[in-house]
ROMIKOL-596386 format. One record per residue (C-alpha): y, z, x; residue number from 1. Coordinates in steps of 0.02 Angstrom, whole numbers, m for minus. Layout:
N
<r <Y, Z, X>, NUM>
...
//
This chain:
32
<r <61, m81, 726>, 1>
<r <23, m151, 556>, 2>
<r <202, m128, 493>, 3>
<r <266, m231, 641>, 4>
<r <164, m379, 578>, 5>
<r <248, m364, 409>, 6>
<r <416, m413, 489>, 7>
<r <368, m586, 556>, 8>
<r <543, m655, 537>, 9>
<r <625, m512, 631>, 10>
<r <486, m512, 761>, 11>
<r <497, m702, 790>, 12>
<r <684, m701, 804>, 13>
<r <680, m560, 934>, 14>
<r <535, m634, 1031>, 15>
<r <629, m800, 1045>, 16>
<r <768, m716, 1139>, 17>
<r <670, m576, 1226>, 18>
<r <480, m559, 1230>, 19>
<r <501, m373, 1264>, 20>
<r <608, m346, 1108>, 21>
<r <457, m348, 992>, 22>
<r <468, m161, 964>, 23>
<r <656, m170, 937>, 24>
<r <634, m292, 796>, 25>
<r <508, m173, 717>, 26>
<r <627, m26, 729>, 27>
<r <774, m123, 656>, 28>
<r <666, m185, 512>, 29>
<r <616, m6, 471>, 30>
<r <797, 59, 478>, 31>
<r <866, m88, 376>, 32>
//
């Protein structure tokens, strides 16, 4: 949960297109 908040750019970009993609942004941030 905390790590997800460390990726504000990724999270915001994904949320702008899809509110349900918040977790996806977190996963991509961890992989990349």
